[in-house]
N, C-alpha and C positions, 0 to 999 in steps of 0.2 A: 616540694622545696621546704627545706627545715626551716624553722623559727630561729631567729637570733634573740639574745637576751641581753640587755644593757642597763647598767647602772645608773640610776638617776637621783642626784644628791638634793637634799633640801635641808635649809635650817628650819627651826621651829617656826620662825617668822615666815620664811618663803613656802612653807607647807600651809600655812593658814592662808596665805594670799592667794596660793594656787587654788584651793578648795573654795575660798571666797569668791574666786573670779568665775565658778562654775565647774573647774575640775575638768575641763574639756580641751584646754591647751597647754602643752608641755612647752617650755621654753630653755634654751641654753644661751650662753654668752657668744658673741661674734667670732672670738677666736676659736670656737669649737665647730665652726661651720663646716671644715673638711671632715671631720670623723662623723659628724651627724648626718652627712650626705650618705653614709653607709647605713643608716637607718631606713627600713621601708615598711609598708602597712603590714600588718600581721605579727611584727616583732613585738616583745613585751619589754617594757620598762620597770625595773625594780626599783621602788621607791625607798630611799633609805634616809633617815634622819641623823644628821650629824649632831655632835654634842652628846645626845643620849645614846647614839651607837644603836638605832633599831630599825627593823624593816617594818615600813608601814603601808604597803600597798602594792598593787601590779596594775599598770597601765597597758592597754592594748593601742598599738599605733594604727591610726586609720588614716593617714596621709603621707605624702612625702614632704619633706621639710620645705619651709616658706619663711620669707623675712618679713618681719611685722614689729614696728616700734610701738603699737598701741600699749599704754601704760597697763600693767599687771602688777609688777612688783615696785615697790617704793623705793629701794637702793639701788636698782640697777635695771637696765631696759631687757637684757636677754631676749634679743630679736630672732634668733634661729628657733623656729618653733614647729611644732607638729599638732595635728588634730589627735585626740586620744579619747579612748572610752575607759572608764575606771572599771576594773574587773573585780577588785578587791580592795578595801580601805578598812584598815584597822584604827581603834581608837588609840590615843597616846598610850594608854595604861595597858593595852592589849597587843600593841606593837610589840615585835619579836626582838629580843636583845641579840645581836649578832653571834654573839660568842656561845650562845646555847646551841648553836649548829655547828661548832667546830669540829666535831667529830664526823660531820656528815658532808661538809664542803670541802672539795680539793682544794680549793684556794687558801684554805686556812691550815692545810696539813703541811709537815715538815718545814716549819718556820724557823729561821735562824735565831731569833730573839723574842720574848714573850710579847713585846708590842708591835713587831714586824706586820701583823695583819692590818694595823691601820694604813700601811702603804697601799692597800687596794682600794681604799675610800677616800681618796685626796682629789679626784676630779671626775666629771661626768660630761657627756655621756663616756662610759667606758664599757667595752665589750665584756661579758661574762662567758665562760665556758658554758657548753651545753648542759652539762652535768651540774654545775652550780646553779645554773637558771632553773633547772627543772626540780632540783632540791629546794630552792627558795619558793618557788611558786606553790609547791605542795604544802611546804610549811605554813606558808600565808593562808592558803585554803583551809587548812585544818585549824588554824588560829581563828578564823572567821567563823567556823562551824563550832569550835570548842574554845570560847576565848579563855585566856588566864590572865587576871588582872594582875600588874606588877607596878609598884610605884616608882618613880624616877625624879631625878634631881632638876628642879625647875630651873636652876642657874645653869645647869648644862644645856638645858633645851634653848635656852635664851642666846648661847655663844653663838658669835657670828663670825667665820673665818674672815681674816683679813684678804681684802681683794689685792690682787698684783697688778702692776703696770709696766710697761716696756720701756727699757731705756733705749738710747740712740743705738747702742751696740746688740740690741735684740734681747738682753737679758731681762726677765722678769723679777720685779721687786715689789716689796709692800711699802707703803707709805704711812708712817704713824700718824695718828690724828690727835690733836690737842687733848690733854686731859682735862676733866672739869677742875675748877678752883677747889683746893683743899679747904677742909674746915679750919675756921679760925683766921680766915683772910678777908672776911667782910669789911667793907668800908663802914662810915657811920650811917650813910643812907640804907635803910632796909631794903634788902633784895639786891643790892648793888655790891661790887667787889671793887677792890683797888685796881685789879687788873683791867676792868671796863673804864674805869676813870682814866687811866693812863693810855688806853687805847683810842679812846674819844678825844683826849688831847692831842694825841699824834695825828689823828686824822684830821682835825680841825686845823691843827698847825700847818699840815701839808696843804690842806684846802686855802688857807689864808695867804700861803707862800705862792698861789696860783697854779698849783699842781693839780692834777687828777689824784685821786686816793682810792685805795681797794682795801676792805678788811676781809679777814679770814673767812673763807667760805661757810663756817659754822657759826660765824658771829654776825651774819648779816641782819639777823633780826633782832639784835640787842639795842639797848639804849642806856644813856646814862642821864639822871637827872630829867627824866621825862623827855629827852631829846634822842630820838632815833638815829643810830649810825646812818640809815639809809638816806635821811634828810640832809645829811652834810653836803654842801655844794661841791660839785665836780667827783661825787662817789661813782665808781664805775660798778657795773654790776658783774663783771668778770675780769680776770686777769689777761692779758695779751697771751695768745697761744702761739709763741715762738720757739718751744723747745720740743724734746720728745714727750711721750705720754706721761713718764714717771717723773720728769722734771716739773712740768706743767701742774702735776697733781701735787707735788710737793709745795711748790709757789703759791697754790690755792690756799694753803693752811697757814701761811706766814700771816702773824697777827695785824701787821699794816704794811701796806705798800705805798710808796710815791710814785707816781708816774708822770712822764712827761712824753706826750703821745704814746708810742707802744714800748718806750724804753723805760725801764724800771730804775729810778734815780735812787732810791734807797729803801731796805728792807729791815723792819723792826720786829723783834721777838720781845714780848714782855714776860719776863721770868718772874712771875710772883709766887707761885707755889712752892711748897716745901717738899714736894714728890720728885718724879722723875723730870728730868730737864728736856722736855719734848722739843722744845725751841732750839736747844743746842744740836740734838740729833737731826732736826729738820735741816739746820744750816749745814751740818756735816755731810748729810745725804746731798744737799745742794752741790757743795764743793766737790763732792766724790764724782758726781754725775756729770758737771760742768766745770773742769778746773780751769777753764780760760774765762768763765764767765766774769764780766766786768760790772761787778755790783757791790755797793756799799752796805754792809751788813751791820746790824747795830743790835746789841743786848742791852734792853732796858729793865733795871732791877732796883729794888730797894737799897739804900745805901748800905745797911747792916749786912746785905747778902753780897756785897761786893768780894770779900775775899773768898767766899765759897764758889762764887761764879768764875773767878779767875782760876782757883783751884781746879775745877772741872774741865774748863776750855783747855788747860794746859796738860791734861791726861794724854799718855802716848797715843790713844787711839785718835784724838783730834791733832796731836802735834805732828803725827806722820803722814798726813795729808799732803797733797801737793797742790796748791800751797797750803801750810799749815793755818788751821782755822783760826789761830791767834793772829795770823797776818791779815786774814779777811775781814775779823770781826772787832768792832770797839765796843766799849762799855759806856753806858749813860746812866747815870744815878738818878733815881726819882727826883731827889732835892734840886739838882741842876737842871734837870728838865722843867720843873714847875717853876723854879725862880726865873729861868729864862724866859718863859712863856708870860709871866706877870710883867717882867721889866720891859719885853718888847710891845707889849699892848697893841694899840693900832698901827705902830710902825712896822709891824711885821710885813705888811704888804710891800715894803720897800725892801725887804731882804731877800737875798739869794738862798736857795736850799743849802748851800755849802756851809753856811753859817753853823749849821748843826755840829760841824766838826770841832767847834770851839769848846764844846761843853762835853766832848767824848774823851775817853782814856783808852790808851792802847793796852791791848791785853797780851802782847808780848813781854817776855822777861825783861 
């Protein structure tokens, strides 16, 4: 029985994590369970590093696939696993740039465009032809015996492809994560940003109104003026998971949510940076995936950025949504929010969440 060869993709980070865990268990996403079931003991896995596009090793499969969620990787579970034995492992500098084998690999022949070769390295496991597998194994064996050191771009090694999530229709999409605050947006308190101040204010306000609150997944460990977000009363550890995978993931990264039971009363995006409007894109994705969602959306931003926010939200790409994003979202200026919170003081506990509408501005023409 002939041996089969399979592509096994790694980022720089997951390759380090694989080696640090002992290098004897290979893992894939749950969605790859069906194709992984075709891999059997004796097959070879070709280890390929994305970002720097290099071949780094050969693993021999020592077991049938099994399901295990024991942590190996920080960013994902990869529960479909195999016991493996490392036959060859190259250092990062001696790993083989894939295009140096262009004349020897059938998979890289007769390509329709110069970059078409990248289409072979977008998912794993992926079965390789017998010829491609044999050529790669021999090339790695030779590189192990006669190493050639070649520098590589550290930034490319650190590149991590965006993870995809399924919508209700079964389509796989990426979910943009929030960008870091841009330079020059720091508040007076060292180490704090105005973004965090407004986030904390909205979380505290929702809690004072008697609602549960939730902060963006990547902001759960943040604090303002020594007060941890996680210590705010009625803070939820996670959002209600009532939608498809892609929608739930999008909602997880919204800056602030007000909740009543499992119902989302209001969603706030704080747009303080001068770079890409990730909050606008997140809300746009949400409306695209759930056009019938009954949810109050608010963009909170500095007063001086009002005109820019309105200009962006009225772009054709947002206006053509059904319903248009301008109809779903309203604008709240920092000054109005701050003034309202100060004026309410302890009376806030007698207010209803709908009072927030009094300080909003419609984004429609």
